[in-house]
N, C-alpha and C positions, 0 to 999 in steps of 0.2 A: 496560501493557497495548499490545497491538497493534490498530491502527485500519488499515483496509484500505479506501480509498475506492474504489468501483468504478462499473462503469455498465454498462448495457445491452449485449450484444454486442461488449464488448472483449477481444479475443485474449489481451492481455496479463494482463488482469486474471483470467481464468480459470486463465495460466498460474501466476501468482506464485499464486492461491488455493490450487491444485494443489500448488505447492512446498512451500508450509507447511503444509499439509495432510500431506503426506508426510513432513514431518520434524515432526512431532508439535508445531508453534507456534501456539497458541490465537491467536486473532485476532476480534476483530470487525466485521464487514464493512458500511458504512455506503453507502448510494449517492449518488454526488456530487453528483444534483441537488438533495440536501437541505441540502447546504455554504452555511454564510452568504456573503453577497456580497462580504464584505471575505473571506475565506478564500478563494475562485473567483478573485477579484484577482490575491491574495497567487502562486494557482499561474500564474495566466497571466502574471500578470509576469515570473514565475520559466523560461516558456517549458513549465513541465507541462503531462500530461497524466495520466488514469486507466491505470493504479491510482495512487494517492497511500497512501505508508505512513506511518502517524504510530506511533516506539515511541519508549521512554523515553531513545534515546541522538539521536536527531533526526527527520528528515522526507527523504525521498527519492521519486521519480516513476520509474514503470516499472518492469519485471518486469530484474532483473539479476541472476543467480542466485548471484553472492557475494555480495549483500549478504541475499540468504535467506540462504545457508549461516551467514553473519555471524548472524542473528537466531534460528536456530537453536544456534548454540554457544553463544550469551550464556544459554542456557536451561539448560546445562547446571552 
């Protein structure tokens, strides 16, 4: 399952969700404010901001069309 951590007003979050939906990639959206403190600290240590995407192959931050295509292609 793919989990997309977002926050209100996040332009890259909206773009990522739209791209995943357009590609037919199912995901579970979660509010980054609800992530536990250790998770948030880990993201900050890596310099990550929302969106943060957790998927079976790993985790990444930001909207990267190539990574969205890879998620879509992995479903085929």
